[in-house]
N, C-alpha and C positions, 0 to 999 in steps of 0.2 A: 419145577413145581407145576402141578396141574390144577387149574381152576375150573370147577364145575359150575356151570350156570344153566339155569332152566327158567323157563317163563313161569312155571307154576310154583317156584320157591317163594316163600314169604319174604318180604322186605322188612328188616328190623326198623322199628320206630324209636328214636331217641326222645325220651321225655325229660332227661336231665344231663347236663354236661359235667362229666366227672373231672375233667382236667388231667394233667400229668403230674407225676410225682415231682417234688421240689428238686430232687437231685438230678432230674432230667432237663427241666427247663430253667432252673435257677431263679424263678420269679420270686419265690417266697423263702429262699435259702437264708437270707439275712434275718428275716423274722423268726425262723425256726431256731437259728443259732443263738439269737438273743434270748429266746424263750428257754433254750437248754442251759445257757450260761447262768440264768437266774437260779437254777437248782444245782449247778456244779460247784461244789465247795472248794475244789482244787484249782479252779480256773482263776488266772490272774491276767487281767487285761493290761494293755500298755499304760505305763505310769506317766503322768504328766510332770513329775518332779525331775529336775535336772540330774544328770549323772555326775557325781563329784570325782575330782582328780585325786588320786593318792600320790605318794611321793614318787613311786616308780613311773607312773603314767606321766606325771609332770616332767620328770627328767627326760623321758623319751620325747615328749613334745618339744622341749627346749633343744634337745640334740637335733631333732629333725628340722627345726627352724634355724639352727646354726647361730644361736644368740650368744652375745658376749655376757660377761658377768653382770654388768649393770642392766642390760636389757632383760636378762633372765630374772633378776630380782624384781624388776618393774612389772614383768608379765605375771609373776607369781603374786605380787601385791595386788594387782588389778583383779585377778581371779579370786583372791581372798576377800576383797571388798564386795564382790558379787556372791559370796558364800558358795563358791564352786570348788572349794578344797575340803578334803577330809580333815577331820580333827587330828592334829599331830603332824600335818604336812608343814614343813619348814619353808619359810619364805627367804630367809637369809642364808640358806645352805650354800648358795652359789657364790657368796661373798668370799668364802674360804675353800672353795672346791679344789684348789691346787695344793693344799697342805699335805694331803696324803701322798703326793708324789715328790714333794720337796726333798725328802730324805734320799732320793736317788740322784740328786744333782749337787754339783759343787761349783765353786767359782775360783778361778786362778788366772791372774794376769789379764783381767778384763774379759775372760771367756767363761761362760756358763756351760757346763758339759755334764754328761751322764757317764760315770765310770762303770756302772753296773747295768748294762743294757738288758741282760737276761732278766734281772729282777724287776726292772721297770716294765718290760713287756708282760711279765707274769702278773704284776699289779694292775695292769690295764686290761687284763682279761684274755691274753694270748695263751692258749692251753699248752702249747709246745713250741719252743724256740729252736729253729734250725737256721743257721746263718745263710744257707743257700736259698732260703725262701725270701730273703730281703736283699735290697740293694741300697747303697749309700749315695744320696744326692747331695752334692756340695755346690753351693752357689753364693755369689756375693754381689753386692751393689755398692753404691756410694755411701750407704748408711750402715750396712750390716754384712756379716759373714755368717752363714748358717750351714749346719749339717742335719740332714733329715733322713730317716729310714723309711723306705717305701716298700710295701709288700708286693711281691711279684704278681700275685693273683688279684690284687686290689680287694681282698676280703677284709683287711684291716686298714684303718686310716693311717695317714702319715704320722711318724713319731719323731719329733725334734729331739736331737741328742747333743747339739752344740749350737751356741749362738753368741755373737759378740758384735757390739757396735763400735769397738775401738780398734780391732785388728783390721789390717788392710790386706789386699790381695798380694801376698808375697810368698816366696818359696819357703822361707823360714817359718812363717805363720802357719802355712798349710802343713808343714812337717810337724810342728808342735801340736796341731789339732789331731792329726792321725796318731801321734804318740799318746796323747792324753785320753782319747776315747778307746785306746788299746785296739787299734785296727788290725794289727798282726794276729791277734787271737781270734778274730771273727773272719777276716779275709773276705769281706763282702765284695761283690761287683760294684764298681763305682760309676755313677751316672753324672757326667759333668759336660759343660760346654767346651768349645775349642780353646777358650782363653784359660780355663782352669786346667786343661790338659798340659799346657806348657809348664805350669808349676808342679804338677804331679810327676812329670817326666824329666824335669830339670832343664827344659829348653829355654832359650833366650826369648824374652818378650819383645814386642814391637814388630816393625817391618823388617824381618830377617830374610836372609837369602834362602834358607831351608826351613820353613816354618812347619812343614807337615811331619807328623810323628810316624806315618806309615811308609812314606817314600821320600826320595830326594827330589821333590819337585822344586824347581828353581824359580823363585818368584821374581827374579831380576831378568830372566830371559823372556822378555815380552814377545819376541818373535815366534816363540813356540807355544804361546798361550792357547791359541785356538787350533793348533795343528797337531801337536804331540799328545797322544793319549796314554802312553805307557812310560813310566819313569822307574828307575831302579828302586827296589825295596830297601827300606831302612831296617836292617835286621838287628842292629845293635845300637844302643844308646850309650855312647862312651863320652866321658867328660873331655871337652876340648875338640870333639869331632863334629864339625858342621852344626854350629849353633847349640850344642849341648854344653851347658856351663855348670850343672849340678848333677849329683847322682840321682837317678830316678827313685821316687818314693814308693811306687807300685809298679807292677808289671803292666806293660801296655795292653796285654790281652785281658786284663781285668777292667778295662775302661770301655764303657758303651756311651754312645752319643744320644741324647734325647732329641728326637726330631721335632717334637712340638715345641721344645724350648729354643731350638736353633732357628727354625723357620721364620719366626717373627723378626729376629735380628737380620737374617738374610734379606727378607722382604723390605725391611726398613732401609738397609744400605742400598738396595737396588733402586728404590724409589728416590732416595736422595741423589743418586747419580744421574737420574734422568733430567733432561731439559724440560722444564715445566711448560714450555710453549710449543713443544713438538708433538707429533701425532701419538707417540707411544704413551705419554702421560695422559693425553686427552682420552685415549682409548680406555685406559684404566679408570679414569674418572667417570666415563660414561657407563662402564661395566658395573660400577658400584655406586649407583646414585644415592643409596642410603647413607653413604659416608660423607661427612662434611668436607668442605674444601680444605680446612686446616689439617684434619686428620689425613687426608689424601697426600698433602704436601709433606707431612711429617712421616709418612709411611707407617701409620698406626693401623694395623689390620688384625682381626681376630682369626682364630684357627679355622672356622668354617669358610671364611672369606679367602684365606690363603689356599685352602684345598680347592675351592671353586676356581680360583685363578690358575693354579697349577694344572688342574684337570682340563680347563679350557685351552691352555697353552699347549699341553701335551696332545690333545685331540687335533689341534690345528697343525701341529708339526707332523703328526702321522698322516 
């Protein structure tokens, strides 16, 4: 760009400051917009009135908050008192929300179960049922025995298909449950802990000589505990052979072990075996200062804490 300057060129004299356009400096943009909005019949400014919940939005909110039936009804009642619900939105809907699924469940010998799994999943919104997309989780405690379907991709939530507060952890009870839910027709992969593996494969419970279902590891041979790494494979599960007392209920290759379910139990037994006055336990206590003294002694750790401890231990070993 060439700028021509000369001494004899006239110098312009400004008698009035015209300013810039509003869209360039933004000084008067708000004033102009307000002026235009007064004459724009289609313009709708932000409303100061609250947005009301309809039934679908209220259901989504309650699901996201993971509320029980009583808490769901209480929340809906409070929103209605504040006039935050659309007309026709039901407050007592959650009091009987399980009725539409009761037709898929039966009760027999103290066990509530679902004989029509495919129909239940369809009613709960699963578009297509494929048994290979699901795994069966069986677990028990002192108070209950339950069977739950878990989706492999975690796209859908867990689906309970069997529950009992009367049945105990026994081979015959587990066999009855598998027959009632018609396991042979679905042939799911089963996800259980090591204790439930014994019942599924017909092995003897307790402190047995050959407790492992994969190999002939000798639990009584303490001299080989920390020396021998390879043991003979257990290829067959035959009744009467090395702590097998019943016929297996499923094939052992259909069983997978849940690591997050087993690790807390292993950690608990490990902590209980430590001398609470020695260096090892004091090191763990100092490494997790946020855990109380009582939880430390009882071996109560959460998943992230267990992963942190195992990661620290592995790095030090390496």
